[in-house]
C-alpha positions as CSV (number, residue, x, y, z in Angstrom):
1,X,8.2,39.7,14.7
2,X,7.3,36.2,13.7
3,X,4.2,34.3,15.3
4,X,5.5,31.3,14.0
5,X,6.1,29.3,17.3
6,X,5.9,25.3,17.0
7,X,4.2,22.4,19.1
8,X,4.2,18.6,18.2
9,X,2.5,16.2,20.4
10,X,2.7,12.9,19.9
11,X,3.8,12.8,16.7
12,X,4.3,9.5,14.7
13,X,5.5,8.8,11.2
14,X,5.1,5.7,9.7
15,X,6.3,5.0,5.8
16,X,4.9,2.2,4.7
17,X,6.7,-0.1,1.9
18,X,4.4,-3.1,0.2
19,X,3.2,-5.0,3.8
20,X,6.0,-3.2,5.7
21,X,6.3,-0.4,8.4
22,X,9.1,1.6,9.0
23,X,8.8,4.0,11.6
24,X,10.8,7.1,11.3
25,X,9.3,9.5,14.0
26,X,7.8,7.8,17.5
27,X,6.0,9.6,19.8
28,X,7.5,13.0,19.7
29,X,6.9,16.0,21.7
30,X,8.4,19.3,20.6
31,X,7.7,23.1,21.4
32,X,9.8,26.1,19.5
33,X,8.8,29.8,20.6
34,X,8.6,32.2,18.3
35,X,11.6,33.7,16.7
36,X,13.8,30.9,18.1
37,X,16.3,29.5,16.2
38,X,16.7,26.1,16.8
39,X,19.4,23.4,15.0
40,X,18.5,19.5,14.5
41,X,21.3,16.9,14.9
42,X,21.4,13.3,14.5
43,X,23.0,10.2,12.6
44,X,21.3,9.4,9.2
45,X,18.4,8.2,9.4
46,X,17.5,9.8,12.9
47,X,14.4,11.2,10.9
48,X,15.7,14.8,11.1
49,X,14.4,15.9,7.1
50,X,11.2,14.1,8.2
51,X,10.6,16.2,11.0
52,X,11.7,19.4,8.9
53,X,9.1,18.0,6.1
54,X,6.7,17.8,8.8
55,X,6.6,21.3,10.4
56,X,6.8,22.5,7.0
57,X,3.7,20.5,5.7
58,X,5.8,18.9,3.0
59,X,4.4,15.8,4.5
60,X,2.0,14.8,6.8
61,X,2.1,12.3,10.6
62,X,0.9,9.1,11.1
63,X,-0.5,10.6,14.2
64,X,-0.4,13.5,16.5
65,X,-0.6,17.0,16.3
66,X,1.2,19.8,14.3
67,X,0.6,23.4,15.3
68,X,2.3,26.4,13.5
69,X,1.1,29.3,14.9
70,X,-2.5,29.1,14.5
71,X,-2.4,26.2,11.5
72,X,-3.4,22.7,12.6
73,X,-1.2,21.4,9.6
74,X,-2.3,17.2,10.3
75,X,-6.3,18.6,9.9
76,X,-5.5,20.5,6.4
77,X,-6.0,19.4,2.6
78,X,-2.9,19.3,0.5
79,X,-4.4,22.3,-1.5
80,X,-4.5,24.1,2.6
81,X,-1.3,23.1,3.1
82,X,0.1,24.5,-0.4
83,X,-1.6,27.7,0.3
84,X,-0.2,27.7,3.9
85,X,3.1,27.3,2.8
86,X,3.2,29.6,0.0
87,X,2.8,32.3,3.1
88,X,4.3,31.4,6.0
89,X,7.4,29.0,5.2
90,X,10.2,29.7,3.0
91,X,12.8,26.8,2.5
92,X,16.3,26.5,2.3
93,X,18.3,23.3,0.9
94,X,22.1,22.0,0.3
95,X,21.1,21.8,-3.6
96,X,20.4,25.5,-4.6
97,X,17.3,24.7,-7.1
98,X,17.8,27.7,-9.1
99,X,16.2,27.5,-12.4
100,X,19.7,27.8,-14.4
101,X,18.0,30.0,-17.3
102,X,16.5,32.6,-15.0
103,X,18.7,36.1,-13.5
104,X,19.3,36.1,-9.5
105,X,16.1,38.5,-9.6
106,X,13.9,36.4,-11.9
107,X,15.0,33.5,-9.7
108,X,14.2,35.1,-6.5
109,X,10.9,36.5,-7.9
110,X,9.1,32.9,-8.9
111,X,7.4,32.6,-5.4
112,X,5.7,36.2,-5.6
113,X,3.8,35.1,-9.1
114,X,1.8,32.9,-7.1
115,X,0.3,35.9,-5.6
116,X,-1.9,38.6,-6.9
117,X,0.6,41.6,-6.6
118,X,1.8,44.5,-9.1
119,X,5.3,44.0,-10.8
120,X,6.0,46.7,-9.2
121,X,5.5,45.5,-5.8
122,X,7.5,42.3,-6.8
123,X,10.3,44.1,-8.0
124,X,10.5,46.0,-4.9
125,X,10.5,42.6,-2.4
126,X,13.1,41.4,-5.0
127,X,15.2,44.2,-4.6
128,X,14.8,44.0,-0.7
129,X,15.5,40.3,-0.5
130,X,18.7,40.8,-3.0
131,X,20.1,43.4,-0.4
132,X,19.5,41.4,2.9
133,X,21.5,38.4,1.2
134,X,24.2,41.0,-0.1
135,X,23.5,40.4,-3.6
136,X,22.3,43.7,-5.1
137,X,25.0,43.8,-7.3
138,X,24.7,40.4,-8.7
139,X,20.8,40.5,-10.1
140,X,20.9,40.2,-13.8
141,X,23.7,37.3,-13.1
142,X,22.5,33.8,-13.9
143,X,23.3,30.4,-11.5
144,X,26.3,30.2,-14.2
145,X,27.7,33.3,-13.4
146,X,27.9,32.9,-9.3
147,X,29.9,31.0,-7.0
148,X,28.5,28.3,-5.2
149,X,28.1,30.9,-1.9
150,X,26.2,33.3,-3.7
151,X,23.8,30.4,-5.7
152,X,22.9,29.7,-1.9
153,X,22.3,33.6,-0.9
154,X,19.8,33.6,-4.2
155,X,18.0,30.8,-2.8
156,X,17.9,32.4,0.7
157,X,16.1,35.6,-0.8
158,X,14.2,33.8,-2.6
159,X,13.3,32.0,0.6
160,X,12.5,35.3,2.4
161,X,11.0,37.2,-0.3
162,X,7.4,37.1,0.5
163,X,8.3,37.6,4.2
164,X,7.6,33.8,5.5
165,X,7.6,33.6,9.5
166,X,9.2,30.5,9.8
167,X,12.6,29.7,7.8
168,X,13.2,25.7,7.4
169,X,17.0,24.8,6.3
170,X,18.2,21.5,5.7
171,X,21.9,21.3,5.6
172,X,22.3,24.7,4.0
173,X,25.7,24.6,4.4
174,X,26.5,21.3,3.4
175,X,27.7,21.8,-0.1
176,X,30.0,24.9,0.6
177,X,33.7,25.6,2.1
178,X,34.5,26.6,5.8
179,X,34.2,30.7,5.1
180,X,31.2,30.5,2.5
181,X,29.4,28.4,5.5
182,X,30.3,30.7,7.9
183,X,29.0,34.1,6.1
184,X,25.7,32.0,5.1
185,X,25.1,30.7,9.0
186,X,26.0,34.7,9.6
187,X,22.9,35.6,7.2
188,X,20.9,32.9,8.6
189,X,22.2,34.5,12.3
190,X,20.7,37.8,11.0
191,X,17.2,37.1,9.5
192,X,17.1,35.5,13.4
193,X,18.1,38.1,15.5
194,X,16.8,41.3,13.4
195,X,14.0,40.3,11.4
196,X,12.8,37.9,14.0
197,X,12.3,35.2,11.7
198,X,11.7,31.5,13.1
199,X,14.6,29.3,11.6
200,X,14.6,25.4,12.1
201,X,18.1,24.1,10.6
202,X,19.0,20.2,9.8
203,X,22.7,20.1,9.9
204,X,25.2,17.2,10.7
205,X,28.0,20.2,11.0
206,X,28.9,20.7,14.8
207,X,30.1,24.1,14.0
208,X,26.7,25.4,11.8
209,X,25.0,24.2,15.0
210,X,26.5,26.3,17.4
211,X,25.2,29.3,15.3
212,X,21.5,28.1,16.8
213,X,20.1,29.0,20.2
214,X,19.2,25.6,20.8
215,X,20.0,22.0,19.5
216,X,18.2,19.1,19.5
217,X,19.5,15.4,19.3
218,X,17.6,12.8,17.4
219,X,18.3,9.3,17.6
220,X,16.3,6.5,15.6
221,X,13.3,9.3,15.8
222,X,13.1,10.4,19.4
223,X,14.3,13.5,20.6
224,X,17.2,12.1,23.2
225,X,18.7,15.6,24.6
226,X,18.9,19.2,23.8
227,X,21.4,21.9,24.8
228,X,21.6,25.6,25.1
229,X,24.0,27.6,23.0
230,X,25.0,31.3,24.1
231,X,26.0,32.8,20.7
232,X,26.5,36.0,19.3
233,X,25.3,36.9,15.6
234,X,28.1,37.0,13.1
235,X,28.0,39.7,10.7
236,X,27.0,38.9,7.4
237,X,26.6,39.8,3.8
238,X,23.9,43.1,4.1
239,X,23.7,43.1,7.6
240,X,24.2,47.6,7.9
241,X,21.7,47.7,5.7
242,X,19.4,45.4,6.7
243,X,19.7,46.7,10.6
244,X,18.8,49.9,9.5
245,X,16.5,49.0,6.6
246,X,12.7,48.1,6.3
247,X,11.5,44.7,6.7
248,X,9.9,42.5,3.4
249,X,6.2,43.1,4.0
């Protein structure tokens, strides 16, 4: 199960452009339990993506504490943050960021090249990740041979191949049609409910947010309100295998 509980205390993020200060996050307190699925909503410019980047160690706060598991991110150097991200965080974005000349399997394998790991172990992990997302029969396909939904599933397999505690998703269904969006959200539900991953997802879509257990609404860098959902997991590609199969680790 995930050990990625999250705690932010008094977090501020201010960007500076010349002599002008632009506050994005203002004195934010937040707790996310390990294994929780949380959606972040709010208007453009409300600080959703900035908050996601702070939790994922892609950015550091101007003030305040950011803790994920036992890691105090605001105390880390850039090198330490890079090493921590590679082991503990899987990122999923609206744009898939796949390498066009690589196959699905080769794209998924990329994060593993940062680790001292045998080629056999890499192949095992890649095959497991692609099986979980329902693409075991697309391992040798390149991105231009896949649909948009299949490309996003490859991106999700790449995000989970290191078996991270925490998955951060920034508008993961923003470029997909309704049916494909449901498949991707069902896959996120599966990773949360069956594999115990902590998931924080930024979305503008209320239907996507309804798949999370809790929805947080941001307004001008402040958490305005939250709501809890009573939801059931949506069937995802590979779900039957994943429920009886081993974890990635």
